[in-house]
C-alpha positions as CSV (number, residue, x, y, z in Angstrom):
1,M,47.0,-17.5,-27.7
2,D,45.3,-14.6,-25.2
3,I,42.9,-13.0,-27.6
4,M,41.3,-16.9,-28.3
5,K,41.1,-17.7,-25.0
6,K,39.1,-14.7,-24.3
7,N,36.6,-14.6,-27.1
8,K,36.3,-18.3,-27.3
9,S,36.8,-18.1,-31.0
10,H,37.8,-20.5,-33.4
11,L,40.6,-20.7,-36.5
12,L,39.0,-21.9,-39.4
13,V,40.9,-23.6,-42.0
14,V,39.9,-24.5,-45.2
15,E,41.6,-27.3,-47.2
16,D,40.6,-29.6,-50.2
17,V,43.2,-32.1,-49.7
18,P,42.2,-34.3,-46.3
19,D,45.8,-35.1,-45.4
20,I,47.1,-31.2,-45.4
21,R,43.8,-30.1,-43.9
22,N,44.3,-33.3,-41.3
23,L,47.9,-32.2,-40.5
24,L,47.0,-28.5,-39.9
25,D,44.0,-29.4,-37.9
26,T,45.8,-31.5,-35.7
27,T,49.0,-29.3,-35.0
28,L,46.6,-26.3,-34.3
29,K,44.6,-28.5,-31.9
30,F,48.1,-29.8,-30.6
31,K,49.1,-26.0,-29.9
32,G,45.8,-25.5,-27.8
33,Y,43.5,-23.7,-30.5
34,R,40.1,-24.3,-31.3
35,V,39.8,-25.3,-35.4
36,V,36.9,-25.9,-37.6
37,T,37.5,-27.3,-40.6
38,A,35.8,-27.0,-44.6
39,A,36.8,-28.6,-47.9
40,N,36.1,-25.8,-50.0
41,G,35.5,-22.2,-49.9
42,Q,31.8,-22.4,-50.3
43,E,31.2,-24.8,-46.7
44,A,33.5,-22.3,-45.1
45,L,31.2,-19.2,-45.6
46,E,28.2,-21.6,-44.7
47,L,30.4,-22.3,-41.2
48,V,31.4,-18.1,-40.9
49,K,27.8,-17.6,-40.7
50,K,27.0,-19.8,-38.2
51,E,30.1,-18.6,-35.8
52,K,32.8,-15.9,-37.3
53,P,36.3,-17.4,-36.4
54,A,39.1,-15.2,-35.6
55,L,41.0,-16.0,-38.5
56,I,40.8,-18.2,-41.6
57,I,43.9,-20.6,-43.3
58,T,42.4,-21.1,-46.5
59,D,43.9,-22.8,-49.6
60,I,43.1,-21.0,-53.3
61,L,42.7,-24.0,-55.8
62,M,40.0,-25.6,-54.5
63,P,36.4,-27.2,-56.5
64,R,33.4,-25.6,-56.0
65,M,34.6,-21.8,-54.5
66,D,38.5,-21.5,-54.6
67,G,40.2,-19.1,-52.0
68,F,40.2,-15.9,-54.0
69,S,36.4,-16.2,-54.5
70,L,36.2,-16.9,-50.5
71,A,38.0,-13.8,-49.6
72,H,36.6,-11.6,-52.0
73,R,33.1,-12.6,-50.4
74,L,34.3,-12.3,-46.9
75,R,35.5,-8.7,-48.0
76,L,32.4,-7.5,-49.5
77,D,30.4,-8.4,-46.3
78,P,31.1,-5.7,-43.4
79,D,30.6,-8.5,-40.5
80,T,33.3,-10.1,-42.0
81,R,35.9,-8.0,-43.6
82,K,38.0,-7.4,-40.4
83,I,38.8,-11.5,-39.8
84,P,42.1,-12.1,-41.3
85,V,42.9,-14.5,-44.0
86,I,45.9,-16.4,-44.3
87,F,46.5,-17.9,-48.0
88,I,48.3,-21.3,-48.6
89,S,48.9,-22.4,-51.5
90,A,51.5,-24.2,-53.7
91,T,49.9,-23.3,-57.5
92,Y,49.1,-19.7,-57.1
93,V,52.7,-18.3,-55.9
94,A,54.0,-15.9,-58.7
95,P,54.3,-12.5,-57.5
96,E,50.7,-11.6,-59.6
97,D,49.3,-13.8,-57.5
98,K,50.3,-12.9,-54.1
99,A,49.2,-9.2,-55.1
100,F,46.5,-10.3,-56.2
101,A,45.8,-12.4,-53.1
102,L,46.8,-8.8,-51.2
103,T,44.8,-6.8,-53.4
104,I,41.5,-8.5,-52.5
105,G,42.4,-8.5,-48.6
106,A,44.6,-11.8,-47.4
107,T,46.4,-10.8,-44.6
108,R,49.4,-13.1,-45.5
109,F,50.6,-15.3,-47.8
110,I,51.9,-18.5,-47.3
111,E,53.7,-20.9,-49.9
112,K,53.3,-24.8,-49.4
113,P,54.9,-27.0,-48.3
114,I,54.3,-24.9,-45.3
115,V,56.9,-24.6,-42.5
116,I,55.4,-25.2,-39.4
117,E,57.1,-22.9,-37.0
118,E,56.5,-19.9,-39.0
119,F,52.9,-20.8,-39.9
120,L,52.4,-20.9,-35.9
121,S,54.1,-17.6,-35.5
122,I,52.4,-15.9,-38.2
123,I,49.4,-16.9,-36.7
124,E,50.3,-15.9,-32.8
125,E,50.8,-12.7,-34.5
126,L,47.8,-12.3,-36.1
127,L,45.4,-13.3,-32.9
128,N,47.5,-11.2,-30.8
129,K,47.7,-7.9,-32.5
130,P,45.0,-5.4,-32.8
131,I,42.5,-6.0,-36.3
132,P,43.2,-3.0,-38.4
133,D,40.0,-0.9,-40.3
134,A,39.0,-2.8,-43.1
135,A,40.4,-1.7,-46.7
136,K,37.8,-0.8,-48.9
137,P,37.0,-4.2,-50.9
138,I,37.7,-3.9,-54.6
139,S,34.9,-4.0,-57.1
140,E,33.1,-7.2,-58.3
141,K,34.2,-6.1,-62.2
142,D,38.0,-5.3,-60.8
143,F,38.0,-8.9,-59.2
144,Y,36.4,-11.2,-62.0
145,T,39.1,-9.1,-64.6
146,E,41.8,-10.1,-62.2
147,Y,40.8,-13.4,-61.2
148,H,40.1,-14.3,-65.2
149,T,43.7,-13.2,-65.8
150,R,45.0,-15.5,-62.8
151,L,43.0,-18.5,-64.4
152,E,44.1,-18.0,-67.8
153,I,48.0,-17.6,-67.0
154,K,47.6,-20.9,-64.7
155,L,45.5,-23.1,-67.6
156,A,48.6,-21.8,-69.9
157,E,51.2,-23.4,-67.0
158,K,49.4,-26.6,-67.3
159,D,49.1,-26.8,-71.2
160,I,52.6,-26.4,-71.2
161,Q,53.3,-29.0,-68.1
162,I,50.7,-31.4,-70.5
163,V,52.8,-31.0,-73.8
164,R,56.1,-31.4,-72.4
165,A,54.8,-34.8,-70.5
166,E,53.5,-35.9,-73.9
167,N,56.9,-35.4,-75.6
168,L,58.4,-37.3,-72.9
169,L,56.3,-40.2,-73.3
170,E,57.2,-40.3,-77.2
């Protein structure tokens, strides 16, 4: 936490579910971090423009702008390219989803439900290690091609779940 105290920066939590957002906010504040929250990626980008956070913790599946798009936009901008991004997700947890997250610049990936001790340990580690040189962001074409594939797969999975639920109702 020394780095946080030195630069007086904050953590940005981006989560659309109010209960989860409040839990993360309260937990992090209890541990002494300054925390700012946003309900979606669009709000997060607006907050980042005002004051750059030391680290961003973001859900993936959110309205207006999801975590994948948020991370991609952060990596395209040289001013935000080095900000560590932790993805948290209950939906996008397939190996291909995690690989895509790392390809677009996620620093870490945590599956929900979050194990608080591990979560806090990852934050501490990322805040206390030197920021590596930013990797070159992937192209818009590559991003949207893989992003489209991720969405199609999730939609197909949801369709199967709906069919199964309908069959159970009959």
